[in-house]
C-alpha positions as CSV (number, residue, x, y, z in Angstrom):
1,M,-21.7,-0.9,-1.0
2,E,-22.7,2.7,-0.5
3,A,-20.4,5.5,-1.6
4,V,-18.0,6.7,1.1
5,E,-15.5,9.5,1.1
6,E,-12.0,9.7,2.6
7,G,-12.0,10.2,6.3
8,Y,-15.4,8.5,7.1
9,P,-16.2,5.0,8.5
10,V,-16.2,2.3,5.8
11,P,-19.6,0.7,5.3
12,G,-19.7,-3.1,5.5
13,P,-18.2,-5.6,8.0
14,A,-14.8,-7.4,8.2
15,L,-14.8,-10.9,9.6
16,P,-15.3,-11.5,13.3
17,W,-12.0,-11.2,15.2
18,C,-11.8,-14.7,16.7
19,G,-9.5,-13.5,19.5
20,P,-6.4,-11.3,19.6
21,C,-4.3,-10.6,16.5
22,R,-1.3,-12.9,16.4
23,W,-0.2,-12.4,12.8
24,L,-0.9,-9.6,10.3
25,I,-0.8,-9.6,6.5
26,S,-0.5,-6.3,4.7
27,L,-1.1,-6.4,0.9
28,D,-0.7,-3.8,-1.8
29,Y,-3.8,-3.8,-4.1
30,D,-2.9,-3.1,-7.7
31,G,-0.4,-5.6,-9.1
32,T,-0.5,-7.6,-5.8
33,L,-3.9,-8.6,-4.4
34,R,-5.5,-7.7,-7.7
35,G,-3.0,-9.0,-10.2
36,I,-2.2,-7.1,-13.4
37,G,-4.6,-8.1,-16.1
38,E,-6.7,-10.2,-13.8
39,P,-10.5,-9.9,-13.9
40,G,-10.7,-9.7,-10.1
41,I,-9.5,-11.2,-6.8
42,D,-9.2,-15.0,-6.6
43,P,-12.1,-16.2,-4.5
44,A,-9.7,-18.7,-2.9
45,F,-8.0,-15.8,-1.2
46,F,-11.1,-15.1,0.8
47,D,-11.4,-18.8,1.7
48,L,-7.8,-18.7,2.9
49,M,-8.5,-15.7,5.1
50,R,-11.5,-17.5,6.7
51,D,-9.4,-20.6,7.3
52,L,-6.6,-18.6,9.0
53,R,-8.9,-16.6,11.2
54,P,-9.1,-18.9,14.1
55,Q,-5.2,-18.8,14.3
56,G,-5.3,-15.1,15.0
57,V,-4.5,-13.9,11.5
58,R,-5.8,-10.6,10.3
59,W,-5.1,-8.8,7.1
60,G,-5.5,-5.5,5.3
61,I,-4.9,-3.5,2.1
62,N,-2.1,-0.9,2.0
63,T,-2.5,1.1,-1.2
64,G,-1.9,4.4,-3.0
65,R,-5.5,4.5,-4.1
66,S,-7.9,6.8,-2.3
67,L,-10.7,5.2,-0.3
68,P,-13.5,5.8,-2.9
69,Y,-11.2,4.6,-5.7
70,L,-10.3,1.4,-3.8
71,L,-13.8,0.6,-2.7
72,S,-15.2,1.1,-6.2
73,D,-13.1,-1.8,-7.4
74,Y,-12.8,-3.9,-4.3
75,A,-16.3,-3.9,-2.9
76,P,-18.1,-5.6,-5.9
77,R,-15.5,-8.5,-5.8
78,A,-15.3,-9.1,-2.1
79,P,-17.5,-11.0,0.4
80,F,-16.1,-9.0,3.4
81,L,-13.8,-6.1,4.2
82,P,-10.2,-6.3,5.3
83,D,-9.3,-5.7,8.9
84,F,-7.5,-2.5,8.1
85,I,-7.1,-0.2,5.1
86,C,-4.4,2.3,4.4
87,T,-5.1,4.7,1.5
88,C,-3.1,7.3,-0.4
89,E,0.0,5.9,1.3
90,R,-1.0,7.7,4.5
91,Y,-4.6,7.5,5.8
92,T,-5.6,4.6,8.1
93,Y,-8.8,2.7,8.9
94,V,-8.9,0.0,11.5
95,A,-11.7,-2.5,12.3
96,D,-13.1,-2.6,15.8
97,E,-14.4,-5.7,17.6
98,T,-17.6,-5.6,15.6
99,G,-15.8,-5.6,12.2
100,R,-16.5,-1.9,11.4
101,L,-13.6,0.0,9.9
102,L,-13.2,3.4,11.6
103,P,-10.8,6.1,10.5
104,A,-7.8,6.9,12.7
105,E,-9.0,10.4,13.2
106,E,-6.0,12.1,14.8
107,H,-3.5,10.4,12.6
108,N,-5.5,11.1,9.4
109,A,-6.1,14.7,10.4
110,E,-2.3,15.2,10.8
111,C,-1.7,13.6,7.4
112,R,-4.4,15.8,5.8
113,S,-2.9,19.0,7.3
114,A,0.6,18.1,6.1
115,N,-0.8,17.4,2.7
116,L,-2.6,20.8,2.4
117,H,0.5,22.6,3.6
118,L,2.6,20.8,1.0
119,R,0.2,21.9,-1.8
120,E,0.9,25.6,-1.0
121,H,4.6,25.0,-0.4
122,L,5.1,23.4,-3.8
123,R,2.6,25.2,-5.9
124,Q,5.1,27.4,-7.8
125,P,7.9,24.8,-8.1
126,M,5.4,22.2,-9.4
127,A,4.1,24.6,-12.0
128,E,7.7,25.2,-13.2
129,M,8.3,21.4,-13.2
130,A,5.2,20.9,-15.3
131,D,6.4,23.4,-18.0
132,L,9.8,21.6,-18.0
133,L,8.2,18.2,-18.4
134,H,6.0,19.4,-21.3
135,A,9.0,20.9,-23.0
136,R,11.3,17.9,-22.6
137,F,8.8,15.2,-23.3
138,P,6.2,16.7,-25.7
139,S,5.1,13.2,-27.0
140,L,4.3,11.8,-23.5
141,S,0.7,12.1,-22.2
142,W,0.3,12.9,-18.5
143,Q,-1.7,15.2,-16.2
144,F,-2.1,16.3,-12.6
145,A,-4.9,14.2,-10.9
146,A,-8.2,16.0,-10.8
147,T,-8.8,15.3,-7.1
148,D,-5.2,15.8,-5.9
149,P,-2.9,18.5,-7.4
150,L,0.1,16.7,-5.8
151,S,-0.4,13.6,-7.9
152,I,0.7,13.0,-11.5
153,E,-1.0,10.4,-13.8
154,A,1.0,9.3,-16.8
155,E,-0.5,7.3,-19.7
156,D,1.3,4.2,-18.6
157,A,4.1,2.9,-16.4
158,A,6.6,3.2,-19.2
159,A,5.8,6.9,-19.5
160,M,6.2,7.4,-15.8
161,E,9.7,5.7,-15.9
162,V,10.7,8.5,-18.3
163,L,9.0,11.3,-16.4
164,A,9.8,10.3,-12.8
165,P,13.4,11.7,-12.5
166,L,12.2,15.3,-12.8
167,P,9.6,15.1,-9.9
168,E,12.1,13.1,-7.9
169,A,14.8,15.8,-8.4
170,L,12.3,18.5,-7.4
171,A,11.4,16.7,-4.2
172,A,15.1,16.3,-3.3
173,R,15.4,20.1,-3.3
174,F,13.0,20.4,-0.4
175,P,13.8,18.9,3.0
176,G,10.9,16.8,4.3
177,V,9.4,16.3,0.8
178,A,9.3,12.9,-0.9
179,V,7.6,11.2,-3.8
180,Q,5.6,8.0,-3.8
181,R,5.5,6.1,-7.1
182,A,3.5,3.1,-8.3
183,G,3.1,2.2,-12.0
184,R,1.8,5.2,-13.9
185,Y,1.1,7.2,-10.7
186,L,3.4,9.5,-8.8
187,R,2.5,11.6,-5.7
188,F,4.4,14.4,-3.9
189,C,4.1,13.9,-0.1
190,D,5.3,14.8,3.3
191,A,8.1,12.4,3.9
192,R,6.9,11.7,7.5
193,F,3.9,9.8,6.1
194,H,4.0,6.8,3.9
195,K,2.8,3.1,3.7
196,G,5.2,2.2,6.5
197,T,3.9,4.8,9.0
198,A,0.3,4.1,8.1
199,L,0.9,0.4,8.8
200,A,2.8,1.2,12.0
201,Y,-0.4,2.8,13.3
202,V,-2.2,-0.5,12.9
203,T,0.5,-2.6,14.6
204,R,0.5,-0.2,17.5
205,A,-3.3,-0.4,17.8
206,W,-3.1,-4.2,18.0
207,G,0.2,-4.5,19.9
208,L,1.9,-6.6,17.2
209,P,5.7,-6.9,16.8
210,P,7.3,-6.7,13.3
211,Q,8.2,-10.4,13.5
212,R,4.5,-11.2,13.1
213,L,4.0,-9.3,9.8
214,L,3.8,-10.4,6.2
215,L,4.2,-7.4,3.8
216,M,3.7,-7.8,0.0
217,G,3.8,-5.2,-2.7
218,D,5.1,-4.6,-6.2
219,A,6.0,-0.9,-6.5
220,H,8.3,1.8,-5.2
221,N,5.8,3.0,-2.7
222,D,5.9,-0.4,-1.0
223,L,9.6,0.0,-0.2
224,D,8.9,2.4,2.7
225,A,6.8,-0.3,4.3
226,F,9.5,-2.9,3.8
227,R,12.1,-0.6,5.3
228,S,9.9,0.3,8.2
229,F,9.7,-3.3,9.4
230,P,13.1,-5.0,9.1
231,G,11.8,-8.0,11.0
232,A,8.9,-8.7,8.8
233,F,8.4,-11.3,6.0
234,C,8.7,-9.0,2.9
235,A,7.6,-10.3,-0.5
236,A,6.6,-9.3,-4.0
237,P,5.2,-10.9,-7.1
238,A,7.8,-11.7,-9.8
239,S,6.1,-9.0,-11.9
240,A,7.1,-6.3,-9.4
241,H,9.2,-3.3,-10.5
242,P,12.9,-4.3,-10.9
243,D,13.9,-1.9,-8.1
244,V,11.6,-3.7,-5.7
245,L,12.9,-7.1,-6.7
246,A,16.5,-5.9,-6.3
247,W,15.7,-4.6,-2.7
248,L,14.2,-8.0,-1.8
249,R,17.1,-9.9,-3.1
250,A,19.5,-7.7,-1.2
251,H,17.6,-8.0,2.1
252,G,16.5,-11.7,2.1
253,G,12.9,-11.1,1.0
254,Y,10.7,-13.4,-1.0
255,I,9.7,-13.2,-4.6
256,S,6.7,-15.3,-5.6
257,P,7.4,-17.2,-8.8
258,A,3.7,-17.5,-9.4
259,N,2.9,-13.8,-8.8
260,G,0.6,-15.2,-6.2
261,V,-0.6,-13.8,-2.9
262,I,-2.0,-17.2,-1.9
263,E,1.3,-18.9,-2.7
264,T,3.2,-16.3,-0.8
265,I,1.0,-16.6,2.3
266,R,1.4,-20.4,2.3
267,T,5.1,-20.1,1.8
268,C,5.4,-17.6,4.7
269,F,3.3,-19.6,7.1
270,V,4.2,-23.2,6.4
271,G,7.6,-23.7,8.1
272,R,9.7,-21.5,5.8
273,K,12.9,-20.2,7.6
274,S,13.2,-16.7,6.2
275,V,16.4,-14.8,6.3
276,L,14.4,-11.8,7.4
277,N,12.3,-13.7,10.0
278,P,13.3,-17.2,11.1
279,G,10.3,-17.2,13.4
280,F,7.7,-17.6,10.7
281,G,6.2,-21.1,10.6
282,L,2.5,-21.1,11.3
283,T,1.1,-24.4,10.0
284,L,-2.0,-24.1,7.8
């Protein structure tokens, strides 16, 4: 697949639509669709997406990765594109009838403008925070992302667990500012835009009620999507962050014992009576 930048159409096709969207599957990428330590995506997942297609099932990736970073890992492993992609927890790309993924230009422009404003608004407070982090945790390795000065990359998830309280406390000082966290990554963001609002754009475009959604993710940044769709089937792999697992247990969600996307999809669609959504029961 040719290189593509954020905000441009995504080269390559999704599967043919096969009629209106009746069910929608939204998957986090790292730690969910692409399991931790796994060499790639299970080919059986793509077979399952083909099998479900005639029943009106579409699917997509909802990730904190940027579009180039996602495609650099996904494209070499995949026979086709998802039906939608949400990147950086805010930008949205939706397939048209031909299977071409196009950017949601007005929505994405609004997200981009808010992000640029936030950079200026937080420039000095973030510099002060950086000095404090270095002083308090001199042995931990971290940096601001080269392509996004609002994003912090720690050496690993354990280091981010130690670092995160300070950025989270900084965000709490400013109304309308939030942080998105996943593994070793943390990003300051406009609180109006997150995985939930990005996915909401997709559901509006296809006229889909929350009762027809399956959401699966493993990190803090997936909680906004879970909270945004209380009627959805919300799930996580057993390897998810403890805070995510605790939220699912408290709200009747599903935890996959096998850490498996395929297992979760089959559980969701084969007659399971979920506390969150008793209506699920599409037979495979």
